[in-house]
C-alpha positions as CSV (number, residue, x, y, z in Angstrom):
1,M,161.6,38.7,129.1
2,G,163.6,35.3,130.2
3,E,167.0,34.6,131.8
4,D,168.4,35.4,129.8
5,D,167.4,38.6,129.1
6,A,167.3,39.3,132.8
7,I,171.4,38.6,132.1
8,I,171.7,40.4,129.0
9,L,169.7,43.5,130.4
10,T,173.2,44.2,133.6
11,A,175.0,43.1,130.9
12,R,174.9,46.0,128.7
13,P,176.9,49.5,129.0
14,G,173.7,51.9,129.1
15,A,171.1,49.0,130.2
16,T,171.5,49.6,134.0
17,V,169.4,53.0,133.9
18,A,166.8,50.6,131.8
19,T,166.8,48.3,133.9
20,S,166.5,50.4,136.9
21,V,163.1,52.3,135.8
22,I,161.7,48.1,135.2
23,R,163.1,47.8,138.8
24,T,161.1,51.1,140.2
25,T,158.4,50.5,137.9
26,C,158.0,46.2,138.6
27,N,158.2,47.2,143.0
28,Q,155.0,50.1,142.7
29,L,153.6,47.3,140.4
30,I,153.8,45.0,142.9
31,R,152.7,46.8,145.9
32,R,149.9,47.5,143.9
33,G,149.9,43.6,143.6
34,I,150.0,43.2,147.3
35,D,147.9,45.7,149.0
36,L,144.9,44.9,146.0
37,C,145.1,41.0,147.2
38,R,145.2,41.5,151.2
39,L,142.4,43.6,149.8
40,Y,141.1,40.6,148.1
41,R,141.5,38.4,151.0
42,H,139.2,41.0,153.9
43,A,136.3,41.0,151.2
44,S,136.8,37.4,150.7
45,L,136.2,36.8,154.8
46,A,133.6,39.5,155.1
47,V,130.9,38.9,152.7
48,S,128.5,36.4,153.4
49,E,127.3,34.8,149.7
50,P,129.9,31.8,149.3
51,G,129.7,31.7,145.3
52,L,131.1,35.3,146.2
53,R,133.9,34.5,148.4
54,A,134.5,31.2,145.5
55,V,135.3,33.7,143.6
56,L,137.6,36.3,145.4
57,D,139.5,33.9,146.8
58,E,140.9,32.8,143.2
59,D,141.3,36.3,142.6
60,A,143.1,36.6,145.1
61,Q,145.5,34.0,144.0
62,A,145.6,35.2,140.5
63,L,146.8,38.6,142.4
64,A,149.1,36.7,144.7
65,A,150.8,34.6,141.2
66,M,151.3,37.7,139.4
67,V,152.9,39.6,142.6
68,V,155.5,36.1,142.7
69,E,156.7,36.9,138.2
70,L,157.3,40.1,139.3
71,Q,158.9,40.0,142.3
72,H,160.6,37.2,140.3
73,E,161.7,39.2,137.8
74,V,162.9,42.0,139.7
75,A,164.8,40.3,141.1
76,L,166.6,38.5,137.7
77,A,166.9,41.8,136.7
78,G,169.8,42.3,139.9
79,G,167.0,44.3,141.6
80,E,165.4,43.3,145.8
81,P,161.7,42.5,144.9
82,R,159.3,44.9,147.3
83,M,158.0,41.9,149.7
84,H,155.2,44.1,151.5
85,G,152.5,45.9,150.9
86,S,152.0,49.6,151.7
87,W,149.9,50.9,155.1
88,R,147.3,52.2,153.7
89,A,146.1,48.5,152.5
90,A,145.6,48.5,156.2
91,L,143.4,51.0,156.3
92,R,141.7,51.0,153.0
93,C,140.9,47.4,155.0
94,R,139.2,48.9,157.7
95,M,137.4,51.5,155.5
96,V,135.3,49.0,153.2
97,D,135.4,46.9,155.8
98,G,132.9,50.1,158.3
99,M,131.3,51.3,154.7
100,A,130.0,47.8,154.5
101,R,128.8,47.0,157.8
102,T,126.9,49.9,157.6
103,A,125.4,49.0,154.1
104,A,122.1,47.4,153.4
105,R,123.9,45.9,151.2
106,R,127.2,43.6,152.1
107,D,128.4,42.5,149.6
108,S,128.2,45.2,147.4
109,A,130.0,47.2,149.2
110,W,133.2,45.6,148.7
111,I,132.3,44.5,144.9
112,H,131.9,47.8,144.0
113,A,135.4,48.7,146.3
114,L,137.0,45.2,144.3
115,A,136.2,46.8,141.5
116,Q,137.6,50.6,141.7
117,D,140.5,49.9,143.1
118,E,140.9,46.8,140.6
119,S,140.4,49.0,137.9
120,G,143.1,51.1,139.1
121,L,145.3,48.6,139.4
122,L,144.5,47.6,135.5
123,R,145.1,50.9,135.0
124,A,148.4,51.6,136.0
125,F,150.0,48.6,134.1
126,E,148.3,49.6,131.0
127,R,150.1,53.4,131.7
128,A,153.6,51.5,132.5
129,I,153.5,49.2,130.0
130,A,152.8,52.2,127.7
131,G,155.8,54.4,129.2
132,L,158.1,50.6,128.7
133,P,160.3,50.6,125.8
134,E,158.9,47.2,124.1
135,D,161.2,44.8,125.6
136,S,160.3,45.6,129.4
137,A,157.0,46.2,128.9
138,K,157.2,41.8,127.9
139,V,157.1,41.2,131.4
140,L,154.3,43.2,133.0
141,R,152.3,42.2,129.0
142,R,152.4,38.7,130.1
143,Q,150.3,39.7,133.9
144,L,147.5,41.6,131.1
145,P,145.2,38.5,130.4
146,R,144.4,37.4,134.0
147,L,144.3,41.5,135.2
148,R,142.0,41.4,133.1
149,G,140.5,37.8,133.6
150,I,140.1,39.1,137.6
151,H,138.1,42.5,135.5
152,L,136.3,41.1,134.0
153,D,134.8,39.0,137.9
154,M,134.3,42.1,139.2
155,H,133.0,44.4,136.7
156,S,130.1,41.2,135.4
157,L,129.5,41.2,140.0
158,A,129.5,44.8,139.7
159,G,126.3,45.0,137.1
160,P,124.1,42.7,138.6
161,A,125.8,44.1,142.0
162,H,124.4,48.1,141.8
163,S,121.0,46.9,140.5
């Protein structure tokens, strides 16, 4: 959805309800994206393998870019974009960090947790796309290749990590 589309959506009678749904949906996904980005950044500092650090840092940057784009779309639709994640993200970081410290293979514990949370974000995007009107879903659909790239990274890493 481009800038002109956002203006048309807010200018049409009856479009405010659809725009409100889009803003709410995007803000929920933004929160989850911020939370996951935070976990990726924490993991990139906690893992021992330098190559894994680089992959996690790249994926954190991709998530951050996705969040910024969604925030921009919410602002274009006349809403106030979510700027912070949830308090659960800090708790999740501590919990995974604690589990990783006690695990025999620390990096594998991080990969497993990231893969699990990343899959949850991808499913949330897919459910949101399925529940929105076609025109509105375009905003989210543009993010799918980025999310699927992260998904492939994590699940290709998770395969050998569990062996």
